[in-house]
NUTI-855762 format. One record per residue (C-alpha): residue in three letters; chain; x, y, z. Coordinates in Angstrom, 1 decimal. Each point is the difference from the previous one (the first is absolute). Layout:
N
KOLBA  res  chain       X       Y       Z
KOLBA  ALA      A       X       Y       Z
...
END
This chain:
273
KOLBA  res  chain       X       Y       Z
KOLBA  MET      A     0.0     0.0     0.0
KOLBA  ALA      A     1.2     3.6    -0.6
KOLBA  SER      A    -1.3     3.4     0.6
KOLBA  ARG      A     0.9     3.7    -0.7
KOLBA  LEU      A    -0.2     2.1     3.2
KOLBA  LEU      A    -0.3     3.7     0.6
KOLBA  THR      A     1.9     1.8     2.7
KOLBA  LEU      A    -1.8     3.1     1.3
KOLBA  PRO      A     0.8     2.4     2.9
KOLBA  LYS      A    -1.6    -0.3     3.3
KOLBA  GLY      A    -3.6     1.2     0.0
KOLBA  ALA      A    -0.5    -0.6    -3.7
KOLBA  ALA      A    -0.7    -3.7     0.1
KOLBA  VAL      A    -3.4     0.1    -1.7
KOLBA  TRP      A     0.8    -1.4    -3.4
KOLBA  LEU      A    -0.9    -2.7    -2.4
KOLBA  ALA      A     0.6    -3.5     1.4
KOLBA  VAL      A     2.6    -1.7    -2.1
KOLBA  CYS      A    -0.7    -3.7     0.3
KOLBA  ALA      A     2.4    -2.8    -0.6
KOLBA  MET      A    -0.4    -1.5    -3.5
KOLBA  PRO      A     1.4    -3.3    -1.5
KOLBA  THR      A     2.9     0.5    -2.4
KOLBA  ALA      A     0.3    -3.4    -1.6
KOLBA  ALA      A    -1.4     1.3    -3.3
KOLBA  GLN      A     1.6     3.5     0.1
KOLBA  TRP      A     3.1     1.1    -1.8
KOLBA  LEU      A     1.5     1.7     3.0
KOLBA  ASN      A     3.6    -1.2    -0.7
KOLBA  TYR      A     0.0     0.0    -3.8
KOLBA  PRO      A     2.9     1.9    -1.6
KOLBA  THR      A    -0.8     3.2    -1.8
KOLBA  ALA      A     1.1    -0.1    -3.6
KOLBA  GLY      A     2.4     2.4    -1.6
KOLBA  VAL      A     1.5     1.5     3.2
KOLBA  PRO      A     3.3     1.7    -0.7
KOLBA  LYS      A     2.8    -1.3     2.2
KOLBA  THR      A     3.2     1.4     1.5
KOLBA  LYS      A     3.4    -1.7    -0.5
KOLBA  ASP      A    -0.6    -2.1     3.1
KOLBA  GLY      A    -3.4    -1.2    -1.3
KOLBA  LYS      A    -2.2     2.0     2.2
KOLBA  PRO      A    -3.0     2.1    -1.4
KOLBA  ASP      A     1.2     3.3    -1.2
KOLBA  LEU      A    -2.8     2.3     1.2
KOLBA  ALA      A     2.1     3.1    -1.1
KOLBA  ALA      A     0.1    -1.2    -3.6
KOLBA  PRO      A    -1.8     2.3    -2.6
KOLBA  ALA      A    -3.8    -0.3    -0.1
KOLBA  PRO      A    -1.2    -2.4    -2.7
KOLBA  ARG      A    -1.7     1.5    -3.1
KOLBA  THR      A    -2.9    -1.1    -2.2
KOLBA  ALA      A     0.3    -0.5    -3.8
KOLBA  ASP      A    -0.9     3.7    -0.6
KOLBA  GLY      A     2.8     1.2     2.3
KOLBA  LYS      A    -2.1     1.0     3.0
KOLBA  PRO      A     1.0    -1.1     3.5
KOLBA  ASP      A    -1.8    -3.2     0.9
KOLBA  LEU      A    -1.8     0.3     3.3
KOLBA  SER      A    -1.0    -3.6     0.0
KOLBA  GLY      A     0.8    -2.1     3.1
KOLBA  ILE      A    -1.1    -0.7     3.6
KOLBA  TRP      A     0.4     3.1     2.2
KOLBA  GLN      A    -0.3     0.7     3.7
KOLBA  ALA      A     0.0     3.3     1.9
KOLBA  GLU      A     3.3     1.0     1.5
KOLBA  ARG      A     0.2    -0.8     3.7
KOLBA  ASN      A     1.1     3.3     1.6
KOLBA  ARG      A    -0.7    -0.9     3.7
KOLBA  PRO      A     2.7    -1.5     2.2
KOLBA  CYS      A    -0.6    -3.5     1.3
KOLBA  PRO      A    -0.7    -0.5     3.7
KOLBA  PRO      A     2.6    -1.8     2.1
KOLBA  GLU      A    -1.7    -3.3    -0.5
KOLBA  GLY      A     0.2     0.4    -3.8
KOLBA  CYS      A    -2.6     0.7    -2.7
KOLBA  ALA      A    -2.6    -2.2    -1.6
KOLBA  ASP      A     0.4    -0.8    -3.7
KOLBA  MET      A    -2.5     2.7    -1.0
KOLBA  GLU      A     0.4     2.9     2.4
KOLBA  VAL      A    -1.5     3.3    -1.1
KOLBA  GLY      A     1.8     3.3    -0.7
KOLBA  GLN      A    -0.5     3.4     1.6
KOLBA  GLN      A    -2.0     1.2    -3.1
KOLBA  PHE      A    -2.5    -2.8     0.5
KOLBA  LEU      A    -1.0     1.6     3.3
KOLBA  ASP      A     0.6     3.6    -1.1
KOLBA  ILE      A     0.4     0.7    -3.7
KOLBA  GLY      A     1.3     3.5     0.8
KOLBA  TRP      A     2.8    -1.5     2.2
KOLBA  GLY      A     3.3     1.8    -1.0
KOLBA  LEU      A    -1.7     3.2    -1.1
KOLBA  LYS      A     1.5     2.9     2.0
KOLBA  ASP      A    -3.4     1.5     1.0
KOLBA  GLY      A    -2.2    -3.1    -0.5
KOLBA  LEU      A    -3.0    -0.1    -2.2
KOLBA  PRO      A    -1.7     3.4    -0.7
KOLBA  PHE      A    -3.4    -1.0     1.4
KOLBA  GLN      A    -3.1     2.2    -0.2
KOLBA  PRO      A    -1.2     0.4     3.6
KOLBA  TRP      A    -2.9    -2.5    -0.5
KOLBA  ALA      A     2.3    -2.6    -1.6
KOLBA  ALA      A     2.5     0.3     2.9
KOLBA  ALA      A    -2.9    -0.6     2.5
KOLBA  VAL      A    -1.2    -3.0    -2.0
KOLBA  MET      A     3.5    -1.5    -0.1
KOLBA  ASN      A     0.5     0.4     3.7
KOLBA  ALA      A    -3.4    -1.5     0.8
KOLBA  ARG      A     0.7    -3.0    -2.3
KOLBA  LYS      A     3.5    -0.4     1.5
KOLBA  THR      A    -1.4    -0.2     3.6
KOLBA  GLN      A    -2.2    -2.9    -1.1
KOLBA  TYR      A     3.0    -2.1    -1.1
KOLBA  GLY      A    -1.4    -0.5    -3.5
KOLBA  LYS      A    -3.3    -1.4     1.0
KOLBA  ASP      A    -1.8     1.6    -2.9
KOLBA  ASP      A     2.8    -0.4    -2.6
KOLBA  PHE      A    -1.3    -1.4    -3.2
KOLBA  THR      A     2.7    -2.7     0.1
KOLBA  THR      A    -1.1    -1.0     3.5
KOLBA  LYS      A    -3.4    -0.8    -1.6
KOLBA  CYS      A     1.7    -2.0    -2.8
KOLBA  LEU      A    -0.7     2.7    -2.6
KOLBA  PRO      A     2.5     1.4    -2.6
KOLBA  GLU      A     2.7     2.3     1.3
KOLBA  GLY      A     0.2     2.2    -3.1
KOLBA  ALA      A     2.6     1.1    -2.5
KOLBA  ALA      A     2.4     1.9     2.3
KOLBA  ARG      A     0.1    -2.5     2.9
KOLBA  ILE      A     1.1    -2.9    -2.2
KOLBA  HIS      A     3.5     1.6     0.0
KOLBA  THR      A     0.3    -0.2     3.8
KOLBA  SER      A    -1.7    -3.3     0.5
KOLBA  ALA      A     2.0    -2.9     1.4
KOLBA  PHE      A    -1.6    -2.3    -2.6
KOLBA  LEU      A     1.8    -0.8    -3.2
KOLBA  LYS      A    -0.9     1.7    -3.3
KOLBA  LYS      A     0.6    -1.4    -3.5
KOLBA  PHE      A     0.5     2.4    -2.9
KOLBA  ILE      A    -0.7    -1.3    -3.5
KOLBA  GLN      A     0.9     2.5    -2.7
KOLBA  THR      A    -1.3    -0.5    -3.5
KOLBA  PRO      A    -0.3     2.5    -2.9
KOLBA  GLY      A    -2.9     2.3     0.9
KOLBA  LEU      A    -0.6    -1.3     3.5
KOLBA  LEU      A     1.7    -0.4     3.4
KOLBA  VAL      A    -1.9    -2.5     2.2
KOLBA  ILE      A     0.8    -0.1     3.8
KOLBA  LEU      A    -1.2    -3.1     1.7
KOLBA  HIS      A    -0.2     0.2     3.8
KOLBA  GLU      A     0.4    -3.0     2.4
KOLBA  LEU      A    -2.6     1.5     2.3
KOLBA  ASN      A    -3.4    -1.4    -1.0
KOLBA  THR      A     1.5    -1.0    -3.4
KOLBA  SER      A    -0.9     3.5    -1.3
KOLBA  PHE      A     1.2     1.9    -3.1
KOLBA  ARG      A     0.6     3.5    -1.3
KOLBA  GLN      A     0.1     1.1    -3.7
KOLBA  ILE      A     2.1     2.9    -1.3
KOLBA  PHE      A    -0.7     0.7    -3.6
KOLBA  THR      A     3.0     1.2    -2.1
KOLBA  ASP      A    -1.8    -0.2    -3.4
KOLBA  GLY      A    -0.6     3.8    -0.2
KOLBA  ARG      A    -3.6     0.0     1.1
KOLBA  PRO      A    -1.3     3.0     2.1
KOLBA  LEU      A    -1.2    -0.2     3.6
KOLBA  PRO      A    -3.8    -0.6     0.2
KOLBA  VAL      A    -2.1     3.1     0.2
KOLBA  ASP      A    -2.5    -1.0     2.7
KOLBA  PRO      A     1.2    -3.4     1.5
KOLBA  GLN      A    -2.0    -2.0     2.5
KOLBA  PRO      A     1.8     0.5     3.3
KOLBA  SER      A     2.2    -3.0     0.9
KOLBA  PHE      A     2.6    -1.2     2.6
KOLBA  GLY      A     2.9    -0.1    -2.6
KOLBA  GLY      A    -1.0     2.9    -2.3
KOLBA  TYR      A     0.7     0.1    -3.7
KOLBA  SER      A     3.6     0.3    -1.2
KOLBA  VAL      A     1.8     1.0    -3.2
KOLBA  GLY      A     3.7     0.4    -0.5
KOLBA  GLN      A     2.6     1.2    -2.5
KOLBA  TRP      A     3.8    -0.2    -0.1
KOLBA  GLU      A     2.1     3.0     0.7
KOLBA  GLY      A     3.5    -1.2    -0.8
KOLBA  ASP      A     0.6    -3.0     2.3
KOLBA  THR      A    -2.8     0.9     2.4
KOLBA  LEU      A    -3.6    -1.2    -0.3
KOLBA  VAL      A    -2.3     2.8     1.1
KOLBA  VAL      A    -3.5    -1.2     1.0
KOLBA  HIS      A    -3.0     2.2     0.7
KOLBA  THR      A    -3.0    -1.4     2.0
KOLBA  ILE      A    -3.4     1.4     0.8
KOLBA  GLY      A    -3.5    -1.3     0.9
KOLBA  PHE      A     0.4    -1.0     3.6
KOLBA  ARG      A    -2.9    -0.7     2.3
KOLBA  ASP      A    -0.2     2.4     3.0
KOLBA  GLY      A     1.4    -0.9     3.4
KOLBA  LEU      A     3.1    -2.1    -0.9
KOLBA  TRP      A     3.0    -0.3     2.2
KOLBA  LEU      A     3.5     0.7    -1.2
KOLBA  ASP      A     1.7    -1.8     3.0
KOLBA  ARG      A    -0.7    -1.9     3.1
KOLBA  ASN      A    -0.3     3.2     2.0
KOLBA  GLY      A    -2.9     1.0    -2.1
KOLBA  SER      A     1.3     2.9    -2.1
KOLBA  PRO      A    -3.1     0.7    -2.2
KOLBA  LEU      A    -0.4    -0.1    -3.8
KOLBA  THR      A    -3.2     1.5    -1.4
KOLBA  ASP      A    -1.8    -0.3    -3.3
KOLBA  ALA      A     1.6     3.2    -1.2
KOLBA  ALA      A     3.5    -1.6     0.1
KOLBA  LYS      A     2.4    -0.3    -3.0
KOLBA  LEU      A     3.0    -2.2     0.4
KOLBA  THR      A     3.2     0.2    -2.0
KOLBA  GLU      A     2.5    -2.8     0.2
KOLBA  ARG      A     3.4     0.1    -1.5
KOLBA  PHE      A     1.4    -3.5    -0.4
KOLBA  HIS      A     3.8    -0.1    -0.5
KOLBA  ARG      A     1.8    -3.3     0.1
KOLBA  VAL      A     3.4     1.2     1.4
KOLBA  ASN      A     1.8    -3.3    -0.8
KOLBA  TYR      A    -0.8    -3.7    -0.1
KOLBA  GLY      A    -1.0    -0.3     3.6
KOLBA  ASN      A    -1.5     3.3     1.0
KOLBA  MET      A    -2.8     2.3    -1.1
KOLBA  ASP      A    -1.1     3.4     1.2
KOLBA  VAL      A    -3.6     1.0    -0.1
KOLBA  ASP      A    -0.4     3.8     0.5
KOLBA  LEU      A    -3.7     0.5     1.0
KOLBA  THR      A    -1.6     3.4    -0.2
KOLBA  VAL      A    -3.4     0.5     1.7
KOLBA  ASP      A    -2.1     2.9    -1.2
KOLBA  ASP      A    -3.1     0.0     2.1
KOLBA  PRO      A    -1.3     3.5     0.7
KOLBA  LYS      A    -2.8    -1.3     2.2
KOLBA  ALA      A     2.3    -1.5     2.5
KOLBA  TYR      A     3.4     1.8    -0.3
KOLBA  THR      A     1.1     3.6    -0.3
KOLBA  LYS      A     2.3    -0.7    -2.9
KOLBA  PRO      A     1.3    -3.0    -2.1
KOLBA  TRP      A     2.7    -2.0     1.6
KOLBA  THR      A     2.5    -2.7    -1.1
KOLBA  VAL      A     1.6    -3.0     1.7
KOLBA  ARG      A     2.5    -2.6    -1.3
KOLBA  LEU      A    -1.1    -3.6     0.5
KOLBA  ARG      A     3.0    -2.2    -0.7
KOLBA  GLN      A    -0.6    -3.6    -1.2
KOLBA  ASN      A     2.4    -3.0     0.1
KOLBA  LEU      A     0.0    -2.9    -2.5
KOLBA  VAL      A    -0.8    -3.4     1.6
KOLBA  LEU      A     1.7    -3.0    -1.6
KOLBA  ASN      A    -0.6    -3.7     0.0
KOLBA  THR      A    -3.6     0.0     1.3
KOLBA  ASP      A    -3.6     0.6    -1.0
KOLBA  PHE      A    -3.4     0.8     1.5
KOLBA  LEU      A    -1.8    -1.8     2.7
KOLBA  GLU      A    -3.7     0.2    -0.5
KOLBA  TYR      A    -1.5     2.2     2.7
KOLBA  VAL      A    -3.7     0.5     0.3
KOLBA  CYS      A    -0.7     2.2     3.0
KOLBA  LEU      A    -3.6    -1.2     0.6
KOLBA  GLU      A     0.8    -3.7    -0.1
KOLBA  ASN      A    -0.7    -1.3     3.5
KOLBA  GLU      A     0.1     3.6     1.3
KOLBA  LYS      A    -0.9     0.3     3.7
KOLBA  ASP      A     1.6     3.3     1.2
KOLBA  ILE      A    -2.2     2.8    -1.4
KOLBA  PRO      A    -2.9    -0.3     2.5
KOLBA  HIS      A     2.6     0.3     2.8
KOLBA  MET      A     1.7     3.2    -1.3
KOLBA  VAL      A    -1.5     2.6     2.2
KOLBA  GLY      A     2.8     2.6     0.0
KOLBA  LYS      A     0.7     2.1     3.1
END
């Protein structure tokens, strides 16, 4: 049996229960093909980023959010979360530029330890939070389309790069509607059409239906990718703001199926403060 565990700080233990799952039929130790090697035969994660047939950087691969929290003395679990999972504005000098009401909402949500978080209820976490989640993401890049598969609830996201415009009046959704275009070696993605009331992090920083997200995907080298996320949400923030969400390539493994609602027993007991 195997499981992926999350390490959260004291007082933030309300989270999705990650259950043990059998691995006999999983490819958790299968070698990744085409990995560049150093002279001593180890993966060369600093090698140049691969490219597609048309010369664009190939973003394909399995990625995980960079872990930027120190491990406790007893060590970390194999899927500890980073600071930006808890607070997406971590690292910004003055924090997020909240509107007063948005700051009050975030503080109220934070004191309830995530009781009302969409992910606590096994609902989608949205386009921004996928970059800070401890679950794995698989990028599949094809001409005209980048697909992001997410281990959490076996969900997906589509980013169209075929030149189509954003929809004019989209039905509000958890993930929004995304189109992208290349600017040199950076894929610039614009997303609109969010449902109101989404969370950007575990603390509960809000995202409203007025939000526009811009992501700049840049594969720095073979093993690392930067996602510069700009949030322009005039309902919730006094100005647009940008954070860098670093991603690390994960080798020699694959997804474990994770369906949050399967045998779920925790939600009725999550009462907050």
